[in-house]
C-alpha positions in Angstrom: 90.5 129.9 83.8 91.4 127.0 86.2 93.4 124.2 84.7 91.8 120.9 84.2 92.6 118.5 87.0 94.8 115.6 86.0 94.1 112.8 88.5 96.3 109.7 88.7 94.2 106.6 88.2 95.8 103.6 89.8 95.5 100.2 88.2 95.1 97.0 90.2 98.4 96.5 91.9 100.6 93.6 90.6 100.5 90.5 92.7 103.3 90.0 95.1 105.9 87.6 93.7 105.4 88.7 90.1 108.5 89.2 88.1 110.3 92.5 87.8 109.6 93.0 84.1 105.8 92.7 84.7 105.9 94.8 87.9 107.8 97.8 86.5 107.3 99.6 83.2 109.0 102.9 82.8 106.5 105.5 81.6 107.1 107.5 78.4 110.4 105.8 77.9 111.1 106.6 74.3 110.3 110.3 74.4 112.2 110.7 77.6 115.4 109.3 76.1 114.9 111.2 72.9 114.4 114.5 74.7 117.3 113.9 77.0 119.4 113.6 73.8 121.4 110.8 75.4 124.8 110.4 73.8 127.8 108.0 74.4 130.0 109.2 77.2 127.4 111.5 78.6 126.8 112.2 82.3 123.2 112.0 83.6 121.2 112.2 86.7 118.1 110.0 87.3 116.7 111.9 90.3 113.9 109.3 90.8 115.5 105.8 90.1 112.4 103.8 91.2 112.5 100.5 89.3 115.5 101.6 87.1 113.8 101.4 83.7 114.8 104.9 82.7 118.3 104.5 84.0 118.8 101.3 82.1 117.7 102.9 78.9 120.1 105.9 79.5 122.9 103.5 80.1 122.2 101.6 76.9 121.9 104.8 74.8 125.1 106.3 76.3 127.1 103.1 75.8 130.0 102.3 76.2 131.0 104.9 78.8 128.0 107.0 79.8 127.5 107.4 83.6 124.3 107.8 85.6 123.9 109.1 89.2 120.9 107.1 90.4 119.1 108.9 93.2 116.1 107.7 95.2 114.8 108.3 98.8 113.6 104.7 99.0 116.3 102.3 100.3 114.6 99.4 98.4 115.1 101.4 95.2 118.8 101.9 96.0 119.2 98.2 96.4 117.9 97.8 92.8 120.3 100.6 91.7 123.2 98.7 93.3 122.2 95.5 91.4 122.2 97.5 88.2 125.6 99.0 89.1 127.0 95.4 89.2 125.5 94.8 85.8 127.1 98.0 84.4 130.4 98.2 86.2 131.6 101.8 86.7 128.6 103.4 85.1 126.0 103.6 87.9 126.5 105.6 91.1 123.7 104.7 93.5 122.7 107.5 95.9 120.1 107.4 98.6 118.6 110.8 99.2 115.7 113.0 98.4 116.0 115.2 95.3 115.1 118.2 97.5 118.9 118.0 98.2 119.8 117.4 94.6 122.4 120.2 94.5 124.4 118.7 97.4 123.9 115.0 96.4 125.3 115.7 92.9 128.1 118.0 94.0 129.5 115.5 96.5 129.6 112.8 93.8 131.1 115.0 91.1 128.0 115.3 89.0 128.2 118.9 87.9 127.9 120.2 84.4 125.8 117.2 83.5 124.3 116.4 80.1 120.8 115.5 81.3 118.6 115.2 84.4 115.4 113.2 84.6 112.5 113.4 87.1 109.9 110.7 87.0 107.6 111.8 89.8 105.2 110.0 92.0 105.1 106.3 93.0 107.0 103.4 91.5 105.0 100.2 90.9 107.2 98.4 93.5 106.0 100.8 96.2 102.4 100.5 95.1 102.5 96.7 95.1 103.9 96.4 98.6 101.2 96.5 101.3 103.7 97.2 104.0 104.6 100.6 102.4 101.0 101.9 102.9 100.6 103.5 99.5 97.8 101.3 98.1 94.1 101.6 98.9 93.6 98.2 97.3 96.1 96.3 99.4 95.6 96.9 103.1 98.7 97.6 105.1 100.1 100.0 107.7 99.2 103.7 107.0 102.7 104.8 106.2 103.3 106.3 102.7 106.9 107.5 103.4 109.3 107.2 100.4 112.0 106.7 103.0 110.5 104.7 105.9 113.3 105.7 108.2 112.6 109.4 108.1 109.7 111.7 108.9 106.2 110.9 110.2 103.9 108.3 108.6 100.5 109.2 107.2 98.9 107.6 110.3 100.1 110.7 112.4 98.2 113.1 110.1 95.1 110.9 109.9 94.9 110.3 113.7 95.9 113.7 115.1 95.1 116.6 112.7 91.9 118.5 113.4 89.0 118.7 110.9 89.9 122.0 109.4 93.5 121.1 108.8 92.6 117.8 107.3 90.0 119.4 105.0 92.6 122.0 103.9 95.1 119.2 103.1 92.6 117.2 101.0 91.6 120.3 99.1 95.1 121.6 98.5 96.9 118.5 97.6 94.1 116.2 96.5 91.7 118.7 94.9 89.0 116.7 96.6 85.6 118.3 96.3 84.3 116.4 99.4 87.3 117.3 101.5 85.3 118.6 104.6 82.9 115.6 104.6 85.9 113.2 104.4 87.7 115.0 107.2 84.7 114.9 109.5 84.3 111.2 108.8 88.0 110.5 109.6 87.8 112.4 112.9 84.5 110.6 113.9 86.0 107.2 113.0 89.2 107.7 114.9 87.3 108.7 118.1 86.1 105.2 118.2 89.4 103.6 117.4 92.7 104.7 115.8 92.8 104.4 112.0 95.9 102.2 111.5 95.6 100.6 108.0 95.1 101.8 104.4 92.1 99.5 104.2 90.4 101.2 107.1 91.0 104.7 105.6 89.9 103.6 102.1 86.7 102.2 103.5 85.9 105.5 105.4 86.5 107.6 102.3 84.5 105.3 100.1 81.5 105.5 102.4 81.6 109.3 102.1 82.4 109.6 98.4 80.5 106.7 96.9 81.3 105.3 93.5 83.2 107.4 91.0 83.5 106.7 87.4 87.0 105.6 86.4 88.8 106.2 89.7 88.7 104.7 93.1 86.9 106.9 95.6 90.0 107.2 97.8 92.4 108.2 95.0 92.5 111.9 95.8 92.6 111.4 99.5 95.6 109.0 99.3 97.3 111.4 96.8 97.0 114.3 99.2 98.3 112.4 102.2 101.3 111.0 100.2 102.2 114.5 99.0 102.1 115.9 102.5 104.0 113.1 104.1 106.8 113.4 101.7 106.7 117.1 101.1 106.7 116.4 97.4 105.9 119.8 96.0 108.5 121.5 98.1 111.0 118.9 97.1 110.1 119.4 93.5 110.7 123.1 93.6 114.1 122.6 95.2 115.0 119.9 92.7 114.1 121.9 89.7 116.0 124.9 90.9 119.1 122.8 91.4 118.8 121.1 88.1 119.3 124.3 86.2 122.5 125.0 88.0 123.8 121.4 87.4 123.1 121.3 83.7 125.9 122.2 81.2 125.0 124.5 78.3 122.9 122.3 75.9 122.1 119.9 78.7 118.5 118.6 78.9 115.9 118.6 81.7 113.0 116.1 81.4 110.2 115.9 83.9 107.4 113.3 83.9 104.5 114.2 86.2 101.2 112.4 87.1 98.8 114.9 88.5 97.9 118.6 87.9 99.7 120.0 90.9 103.1 118.7 89.8 102.5 119.5 86.1 101.4 123.0 86.9 104.5 123.6 89.0 106.8 122.2 86.3 105.1 124.3 83.6 105.4 127.5 85.6 109.0 126.8 86.5 110.0 126.2 82.9 108.2 129.3 81.7 109.8 131.5 84.4 113.3 130.2 83.5 112.7 130.8 79.7 111.6 134.4 80.2 114.1 137.2 79.5 112.6 139.5 82.1 110.7 139.1 85.4 109.9 142.8 86.1 106.3 143.6 87.0 104.1 144.4 84.0 103.9 148.2 84.9 107.7 148.7 84.8 108.4 150.5 81.4 112.1 149.4 81.3 113.6 146.1 82.5 115.5 146.6 85.7 115.9 143.0 86.8 118.6 142.1 84.3 117.2 138.6 84.1 118.4 136.4 81.3 116.6 133.2 80.2 118.4 130.1 81.3 116.2 127.5 79.6 114.7 126.9 76.2 111.4 125.0 76.4 111.4 121.9 74.1 107.8 120.8 74.6 105.2 123.4 73.6 102.6 121.1 75.0 103.3 118.2 77.4 104.0 114.8 75.8 101.4 112.2 76.6 101.5 108.4 76.3 100.0 107.0 73.1 97.0 104.6 73.3 99.3 101.5 72.9 101.3 102.5 76.0 98.1 103.1 78.0 96.8 99.8 77.1 99.9 98.0 78.2 100.5 100.1 81.2 97.3 101.8 82.6 99.4 103.7 85.2 100.8 105.8 82.3 97.5 107.3 81.3 97.8 110.4 83.4 101.5 111.0 82.6 102.7 114.3 81.2 106.2 115.0 80.1 107.8 118.4 79.8 111.4 119.1 78.7 113.8 122.0 78.3 117.4 122.7 77.3 120.0 124.7 79.3 121.0 127.9 77.4 124.7 129.1 77.4 
């Protein structure tokens, strides 16, 4: 049976100039800190620093001498991490990079045998609220969508150069968009008249094809698919998860917060595989792989935000948290 699709529902973006506390609210903060089992003096990795809310909570819970390696691909997030490092001298190590390279980023900075690793996947509110970053279909700006705007190709390259079949495949695979081919054809027809340069243009094209949808913006799944492709998010997640098991000390905790079904399914399958004692094919009568489980799953079902959190922070409604512990 196919898993139910979990679709991120984006709230109206915060207005530019709003204060940081209203702009950024860390999702599932309490269960994340509890399942990380944060302790004084511990060493932790926040692989997706974003607005820094989770890192701040880890620092407070690990006081007086816990240390966090704060990783993010976004240079603006690293500027926030550097500000937090000044607030907590000697306890925050800012690190710009993609968690696809987590093993190397952590090794170079001496973060091996760590007590906990956190992944809070997807967008930060800061990225969504900045029209210049090209993530929002509600605030028109350049069609970019790169977490690191200095690397890789922006979404405009995909939208304006890929053929219909490839676009449709992308929207189906990463957006689980039922009208993928119709949207792809509309994009190609529109760009033949003029290049599609802004998020507003793209959102309008998709909206004309899809029409109104109950609960979500018509362009939600299209934008999700493009963002995942631009940043190679699923490939990065696979690499980051694999590295995390190697970096955790025995008893160390891994916590992952995801926002759509593709991420959540990948995380669930990874944790299950690492918790199994044998990976031999079902027909093999005796285990020959010698595989030993490396993780113990802590969340039988994903942790979801309670109604109070969803009311305060609508972005949290699609969040799913899974956690595991490194075995000896």
